[in-house]
C-alpha positions as CSV (number, residue, x, y, z in Angstrom):
1,M,-48.4,-49.4,-52.2
2,T,-46.2,-47.7,-54.8
3,I,-47.0,-47.1,-58.5
4,D,-44.4,-48.5,-60.9
5,L,-44.4,-46.2,-63.9
6,N,-42.3,-48.5,-65.9
7,Q,-45.2,-50.8,-66.5
8,Y,-47.3,-47.9,-68.0
9,L,-44.5,-46.5,-70.2
10,P,-45.5,-48.6,-73.3
11,V,-48.9,-47.0,-73.2
12,L,-48.0,-43.5,-72.0
13,I,-45.2,-42.8,-74.5
14,P,-47.3,-43.2,-77.7
15,L,-50.2,-41.2,-76.1
16,I,-47.8,-38.4,-75.2
17,I,-46.3,-38.4,-78.7
18,L,-49.8,-38.3,-80.3
19,Q,-50.9,-35.5,-78.1
20,V,-47.9,-33.3,-78.7
21,G,-48.0,-34.1,-82.4
22,L,-51.7,-33.2,-82.7
23,A,-51.1,-29.9,-80.7
24,I,-48.2,-28.9,-83.0
25,F,-50.1,-29.8,-86.1
26,A,-53.1,-27.7,-84.9
27,I,-51.0,-24.7,-83.9
28,V,-49.2,-24.7,-87.3
29,D,-52.6,-24.9,-89.0
30,V,-53.9,-22.0,-86.9
31,L,-50.9,-19.8,-87.8
32,R,-51.3,-20.6,-91.5
33,H,-55.1,-20.4,-91.8
34,P,-56.6,-16.9,-92.4
35,H,-60.2,-17.6,-91.5
36,Y,-61.9,-19.0,-88.3
37,R,-65.6,-19.7,-87.6
38,F,-65.2,-18.6,-84.0
39,G,-62.6,-16.6,-82.2
40,N,-59.3,-15.4,-83.5
41,K,-55.7,-16.6,-84.0
42,L,-54.6,-16.0,-80.4
43,L,-57.6,-17.8,-78.9
44,W,-57.1,-20.9,-81.0
45,V,-53.3,-21.0,-80.4
46,L,-54.0,-20.9,-76.6
47,V,-56.8,-23.5,-76.8
48,C,-54.7,-25.9,-79.0
49,G,-51.6,-25.5,-76.8
50,L,-53.1,-25.6,-73.4
51,I,-56.0,-28.1,-73.6
52,S,-54.5,-31.4,-74.4
53,F,-56.5,-33.7,-76.8
54,I,-59.7,-31.7,-76.7
55,G,-58.2,-28.3,-77.8
56,P,-56.9,-29.4,-81.3
57,I,-60.0,-31.5,-81.9
58,C,-62.3,-28.5,-81.1
59,Y,-60.3,-26.4,-83.5
60,F,-60.6,-28.8,-86.4
61,A,-64.3,-29.5,-85.6
62,F,-65.5,-26.0,-84.8
63,G,-62.9,-23.3,-85.3
64,K,-61.4,-23.8,-88.7
65,G,-63.1,-21.7,-91.3
66,V,-63.6,-22.6,-94.9
67,E,-60.9,-22.0,-97.6
68,E,-61.8,-19.2,-100.0
């Protein structure tokens, strides 16, 4: 039994684009934002870049500090 990836492409391509876009948006926000609730800039860049959907979501939910 072989897996035909062509049948999954209509679902995979939007998910990949969403994941990459969310990671880029989160990394740009980490680099521009001066305050974090937990951790530092390097930690959040690594988390957002290396842990697919969960990393950026964790940053926006728990890591991003308040604007002053």
